[in-house]
C-alpha positions, 0 to 999 in steps of 0.5 A: 500500500502506498502512503502519500503524505505531502504537506502544504507549507505554512502560510509563507512557504508551501514546502513539501516533504514526507513526515516519516522515515518509512520507505513507502512514505517517500512514494509521491504521486501528487505533490500538491495533495495528501491522501488522508484516507491512506495515510492515517489509518492506524496508531503506527501511521501516526507514530511514523508521522510523529517520528517524521517531525523529529527526523526533520530536526536533523536537517542541516538547515534546522536546529541541530549540530550544523545550525551554528550559522544562524546562531553562533556565527551571528554572535561574538563566539564564532565566525569565518574569515573567508568572504568568498565561498558560496558567493559570500552568503555564509560570511554575511551572517557574521559580517552583519551584511545579510541580504534578504536574498541569502539562500542559507537564510531562506533554507533555514526559514523553510526548514523550520516551517517544514517541521511546523507543517509536519506537526500540523499534519499530525494534529489535524488528522490524528482524530480520525485514527482509533486508538485502543490506548488513549494515553498513546494518542495523548503522547503523540499530540503532546510531542507534536505540540512541543516540537511545533512550539520549539520551532515557533520559538526559534522563528519569533526570536529570529524574525519577530512577527512571523506567519502563524499556522496551526493547521494543515493547509491546502493550496487554496488556503495559502493566500489567506494565510500569507501574512505575518502575525504579531510577536505577542500572538506567536508567543501566546501560541507557543505558551498554549502548545507547551502547556498542552504538551505538559498536561500529558502522560509524557515522562519527567525525563526520557531514557533508553529508547526514549532518548531524543523524544520530548519529556516534561523536563524539556517542556518545563525548561522551554516554557521557562525560557519562553517566559524569561524571553517574554519578560526581557523582550516583550511587554514590560507590564507583565514582566514580574508575572513572566519572571515568576512563571519562568522561575516556576517552570525552570524549577519544575525541570530542575527538581526532577533531575536524577543527580544531586549537585552538578559538581558530581557530573564532570564537564567532559563527561557531558560530551563523552560519546561513550557516556551519552546514553547515561549522562544525567545532565542531558535533558533533550538531544538529537540522537546520532548513531556512530558509524552510520552514514545517514544517522551519524554526527559530523560535528567532530570532523567538521570542527577539526582544523588542518594538522590536528587529530583531537576531534576525529580520525578525519584528515582535515584540510581546512580551518575547522570550527573557527573561534573568535579571539573575542571569546578566547579572551573572555575565558578566565585564567585556568578555566578548564572549559577552555582547554576542553572546548578549544585548541590552537592549531599550529599548522603551517597553513592554519594557525588559529583556535578551533572547536574541540568540544565535540569529539569522536576520534574512535575507530567506530567513527572511522576516518570518514567521520561518522561520529556518535556525538548526540546534539545536546539541545537542553542540559541542566547547566543551562537550566541552572544558569537561567535560574540564576538569571531569573532570580537576579531579575526578581531581586533574589541576589543570593539565590542568583549567586547560589545558582551561578556558583553551582556551575562555577564549582563544577568547572573548578572556578572560584565562587562569585564572591571570591572572583570579585576580588580579582580586579580583571573579573570585577572590571569585565563583569561589574554587575551580576547580570554580566557575570551570569551572561559571561558564565553562560558564554563559557559554559555553553560555548558552541551549543548555539545559545549565545545569540539568543542570550544576547538578545535576551540580555540587551535591548536593541540599543544596548546590543548595538553598543555592546558590539560597537564596544568590541575590538575589530581586531578580535573579529578578523575581516567581519566588520563590527561597524556593520552592526546596527539596530536592523540586526536585532532580527533577520530580514524576511527572505525575499521570496516570502516578502514578495508573496505579499509585500504588505502582509509579509512586510520586511523588517526595518533596515532591509530592502 
């Protein structure tokens, strides 16, 4: 039996794809239609479609290990000094010269909405399937809503107002749905989806064969981050309420952990390929399979610089995962996280720092670089530092410092009070807010959090001043002078804008 699931894109795109890994889901007959009577007949069909939502996260254009172009390279952590490759389009992100016609930007937009469309197809059709176990249906709905919310959270932070679609669309539906919705309404939908997902039978934490799937800890963490982001970037009239909500949800995630103090989990163990299945700090990850050409990780090999072998058995001919001098200079003296996360390549051709945080130089990964690294989307150090951030904003200085010290203690660094006696530390991080931002930077480096942390910590004008205050010498050929208020958001991809210039209006500063 052929199962044809071809999904209309969100209001903005009309991307089509198959929400399943099953071979028969790849047999297309009509690229503009979905045969519901054949596609959703049994719970196993629904499971295949839900698995397809997760599968879409693996795309290099989505939120997985290869999404640093839209996050870390947009920040002050990583970049590239080659402004010629691929017509210079990747370079535009770190150079703050991005154009609406950038094809990498469009690919990211399409991929995020593609995941949303997969979730919408599941949610629009699940009721026609008979489940002998109602809890199973509830689980699939919760997973689809969680993943849809995660995608919209990425979209709204990157673009601001975005098309908001919560049902499967036909081609006839598209014109009426091609418009940008205000940020506040998008956030309302994100919160609603996450709360619905939380009110389910999902486990507190996943384990075994469930690794990589949604859990209540992952949902609570995401809700906490959403409320924290709303408190710092949205309507300030609700700031206190949003901060308290953020604290409550983050605490809910923290309180179901299966370890005692963070210091009991060595930093290096979090990224150890041999310990990934049992590491209790990881809350949610994209699971990869070592040695598998399709489902392995490429991050260790991709980050390796010429003349080096610390990451992978692959022989590299390039610069690897380039690191800005700005980040290198932000590590404190003797911070072991620096020695673990970066290394200086001393090759006759490549003399620069490169990323070493993600390694798999084992025989199982081979010299083809088929690594077993899972991509960590949420871990407990992130939760703890967000709790520090929230507590500080709520005026609980003692609580904020306590959370901050948990992470510093695990790293073997002096506590906050002691660090303030260091003139350099006190000068660089004169406020607790900046100390927490610094700690997030060095603790979570290259895990694709930094750009979002900057957006959450600074107003647009503050962000411009922050970048303008940095040394151009620490950014290579990428021009800090290009940074302006326009860079708070990405431009709407040109192909989307031209669909309806009035309703798909461009972000300020872009043409």
